[in-house]
mmCIF file of the C-alpha atoms, coordinates in Angstrom:
data_MODEL
# 
_entry.id   MODEL 
# 
loop_
_atom_site.group_PDB 
_atom_site.id 
_atom_site.type_symbol 
_atom_site.label_atom_id 
_atom_site.label_alt_id 
_atom_site.label_comp_id 
_atom_site.label_asym_id 
_atom_site.label_entity_id 
_atom_site.label_seq_id 
_atom_site.pdbx_PDB_ins_code 
_atom_site.Cartn_x 
_atom_site.Cartn_y 
_atom_site.Cartn_z 
_atom_site.occupancy 
_atom_site.B_iso_or_equiv 
_atom_site.pdbx_formal_charge 
_atom_site.auth_seq_id 
_atom_site.auth_comp_id 
_atom_site.auth_asym_id 
_atom_site.auth_atom_id 
_atom_site.pdbx_PDB_model_num 
ATOM 1  C CA . MET A 1 1  ? -8.098 0.694   -46.106 1.00 0.00 ? 1  MET A CA 1 
ATOM 2  C CA . LEU A 1 2  ? -6.551 -2.110  -44.266 1.00 0.00 ? 2  LEU A CA 1 
ATOM 3  C CA . HIS A 1 3  ? -3.443 0.424   -42.962 1.00 0.00 ? 3  HIS A CA 1 
ATOM 4  C CA . GLN A 1 4  ? -6.341 2.654   -41.728 1.00 0.00 ? 4  GLN A CA 1 
ATOM 5  C CA . ILE A 1 5  ? -7.851 -0.063  -39.650 1.00 0.00 ? 5  ILE A CA 1 
ATOM 6  C CA . HIS A 1 6  ? -4.657 -1.330  -38.506 1.00 0.00 ? 6  HIS A CA 1 
ATOM 7  C CA . ALA A 1 7  ? -3.747 2.266   -37.296 1.00 0.00 ? 7  ALA A CA 1 
ATOM 8  C CA . PHE A 1 8  ? -7.295 2.878   -35.664 1.00 0.00 ? 8  PHE A CA 1 
ATOM 9  C CA . ILE A 1 9  ? -6.973 -0.732  -33.735 1.00 0.00 ? 9  ILE A CA 1 
ATOM 10 C CA . THR A 1 10 ? -3.216 0.229   -32.662 1.00 0.00 ? 10 THR A CA 1 
ATOM 11 C CA . THR A 1 11 ? -4.301 3.843   -31.383 1.00 0.00 ? 11 THR A CA 1 
ATOM 12 C CA . TYR A 1 12 ? -7.329 2.208   -29.577 1.00 0.00 ? 12 TYR A CA 1 
ATOM 13 C CA . LYS A 1 13 ? -5.283 -0.327  -27.678 1.00 0.00 ? 13 LYS A CA 1 
ATOM 14 C CA . GLN A 1 14 ? -2.648 2.587   -26.687 1.00 0.00 ? 14 GLN A CA 1 
ATOM 15 C CA . ALA A 1 15 ? -5.764 4.400   -25.351 1.00 0.00 ? 15 ALA A CA 1 
ATOM 16 C CA . LEU A 1 16 ? -6.873 1.517   -23.200 1.00 0.00 ? 16 LEU A CA 1 
ATOM 17 C CA . CYS A 1 17 ? -3.271 1.106   -21.865 1.00 0.00 ? 17 CYS A CA 1 
ATOM 18 C CA . ALA A 1 18 ? -3.206 4.758   -20.650 1.00 0.00 ? 18 ALA A CA 1 
ATOM 19 C CA . ALA A 1 19 ? -6.768 4.804   -19.360 1.00 0.00 ? 19 ALA A CA 1 
ATOM 20 C CA . THR A 1 20 ? -5.775 1.369   -17.312 1.00 0.00 ? 20 THR A CA 1 
ATOM 21 C CA . ALA A 1 21 ? -2.462 3.310   -15.754 1.00 0.00 ? 21 ALA A CA 1 
ATOM 22 C CA . ILE A 1 22 ? -4.922 6.082   -14.992 1.00 0.00 ? 22 ILE A CA 1 
ATOM 23 C CA . GLU A 1 23 ? -6.814 3.775   -13.115 1.00 0.00 ? 23 GLU A CA 1 
ATOM 24 C CA . TYR A 1 24 ? -4.447 2.251   -11.265 1.00 0.00 ? 24 TYR A CA 1 
ATOM 25 C CA . GLY A 1 25 ? -2.768 5.680   -10.462 1.00 0.00 ? 25 GLY A CA 1 
ATOM 26 C CA . LEU A 1 26 ? -6.012 6.720   -8.861  1.00 0.00 ? 26 LEU A CA 1 
ATOM 27 C CA . ILE A 1 27 ? -6.441 3.729   -6.800  1.00 0.00 ? 27 ILE A CA 1 
ATOM 28 C CA . ALA A 1 28 ? -3.178 3.765   -5.321  1.00 0.00 ? 28 ALA A CA 1 
ATOM 29 C CA . ALA A 1 29 ? -3.633 7.350   -4.409  1.00 0.00 ? 29 ALA A CA 1 
ATOM 30 C CA . GLY A 1 30 ? -6.449 6.440   -2.698  1.00 0.00 ? 30 GLY A CA 1 
ATOM 31 C CA . ILE A 1 31 ? -5.106 3.826   -0.880  1.00 0.00 ? 31 ILE A CA 1 
ATOM 32 C CA . SER A 1 32 ? -2.147 6.159   0.036   1.00 0.00 ? 32 SER A CA 1 
ATOM 33 C CA . LEU A 1 33 ? -4.752 8.665   0.963   1.00 0.00 ? 33 LEU A CA 1 
ATOM 34 C CA . ALA A 1 34 ? -6.530 5.989   3.299   1.00 0.00 ? 34 ALA A CA 1 
ATOM 35 C CA . ILE A 1 35 ? -3.353 5.183   4.994   1.00 0.00 ? 35 ILE A CA 1 
ATOM 36 C CA . VAL A 1 36 ? -2.380 8.635   5.730   1.00 0.00 ? 36 VAL A CA 1 
ATOM 37 C CA . ALA A 1 37 ? -5.735 9.287   7.202   1.00 0.00 ? 37 ALA A CA 1 
ATOM 38 C CA . THR A 1 38 ? -5.515 6.414   9.399   1.00 0.00 ? 38 THR A CA 1 
ATOM 39 C CA . VAL A 1 39 ? -2.246 6.986   10.762  1.00 0.00 ? 39 VAL A CA 1 
ATOM 40 C CA . PHE A 1 40 ? -3.237 10.468  11.455  1.00 0.00 ? 40 PHE A CA 1 
ATOM 41 C CA . VAL A 1 41 ? -6.295 9.227   13.430  1.00 0.00 ? 41 VAL A CA 1 
ATOM 42 C CA . PHE A 1 42 ? -5.022 6.441   15.356  1.00 0.00 ? 42 PHE A CA 1 
ATOM 43 C CA . GLY A 1 43 ? -1.026 7.555   15.468  1.00 0.00 ? 43 GLY A CA 1 
ATOM 44 C CA . ASP A 1 44 ? -1.185 7.925   19.073  1.00 0.00 ? 44 ASP A CA 1 
ATOM 45 C CA . SER A 1 45 ? -2.723 4.645   19.893  1.00 0.00 ? 45 SER A CA 1 
ATOM 46 C CA . LEU A 1 46 ? -0.151 3.196   17.326  1.00 0.00 ? 46 LEU A CA 1 
ATOM 47 C CA . GLU A 1 47 ? 2.306  4.815   19.277  1.00 0.00 ? 47 GLU A CA 1 
ATOM 48 C CA . ALA A 1 48 ? 1.663  3.408   22.634  1.00 0.00 ? 48 ALA A CA 1 
ATOM 49 C CA . LEU A 1 49 ? 1.094  0.104   21.117  1.00 0.00 ? 49 LEU A CA 1 
ATOM 50 C CA . PHE A 1 50 ? 4.425  -0.207  19.850  1.00 0.00 ? 50 PHE A CA 1 
ATOM 51 C CA . GLY A 1 51 ? 6.097  1.573   22.495  1.00 0.00 ? 51 GLY A CA 1 
ATOM 52 C CA . GLY A 1 52 ? 4.633  -1.061  24.612  1.00 0.00 ? 52 GLY A CA 1 
ATOM 53 C CA . MET A 1 53 ? 6.095  -3.863  22.725  1.00 0.00 ? 53 MET A CA 1 
ATOM 54 C CA . THR A 1 54 ? 9.858  -2.956  23.335  1.00 0.00 ? 54 THR A CA 1 
ATOM 55 C CA . PRO A 1 55 ? 9.829  -3.884  26.949  1.00 0.00 ? 55 PRO A CA 1 
ATOM 56 C CA . ALA A 1 56 ? 7.646  -7.176  26.143  1.00 0.00 ? 56 ALA A CA 1 
ATOM 57 C CA . LEU A 1 57 ? 10.292 -8.395  23.463  1.00 0.00 ? 57 LEU A CA 1 
ATOM 58 C CA . GLN A 1 58 ? 13.454 -7.166  25.680  1.00 0.00 ? 58 GLN A CA 1 
ATOM 59 C CA . ALA A 1 59 ? 11.851 -9.328  28.360  1.00 0.00 ? 59 ALA A CA 1 
ATOM 60 C CA . ILE A 1 60 ? 11.599 -12.705 26.374  1.00 0.00 ? 60 ILE A CA 1 
ATOM 61 C CA . PRO A 1 61 ? 15.094 -13.786 26.691  1.00 0.00 ? 61 PRO A CA 1 
ATOM 62 C CA . ALA A 1 62 ? 15.006 -13.554 30.443  1.00 0.00 ? 62 ALA A CA 1 
ATOM 63 C CA . GLU A 1 63 ? 11.717 -15.501 30.468  1.00 0.00 ? 63 GLU A CA 1 
ATOM 64 C CA . VAL A 1 64 ? 13.476 -18.038 28.095  1.00 0.00 ? 64 VAL A CA 1 
ATOM 65 C CA . GLU A 1 65 ? 16.352 -18.483 30.622  1.00 0.00 ? 65 GLU A CA 1 
ATOM 66 C CA . THR A 1 66 ? 14.491 -19.001 33.476  1.00 0.00 ? 66 THR A CA 1 
ATOM 67 C CA . SER A 1 67 ? 12.094 -21.754 31.889  1.00 0.00 ? 67 SER A CA 1 
ATOM 68 C CA . ARG A 1 68 ? 14.846 -23.918 31.113  1.00 0.00 ? 68 ARG A CA 1 
# 
């Protein structure tokens, strides 16, 4: 009788761990889909934003030298 109870509890715990892993997998899939959709929708805007940062970052050393 105790062996059956122990086996039931062990099986129940394993089932809960598997369900939790599936839930985490679904959450990760949802987040990745949201990231892909955001990049797809705002991709051109992001490209322009980061493309404009390059000249600005390259100009910083010259500005620092002139301010000394």
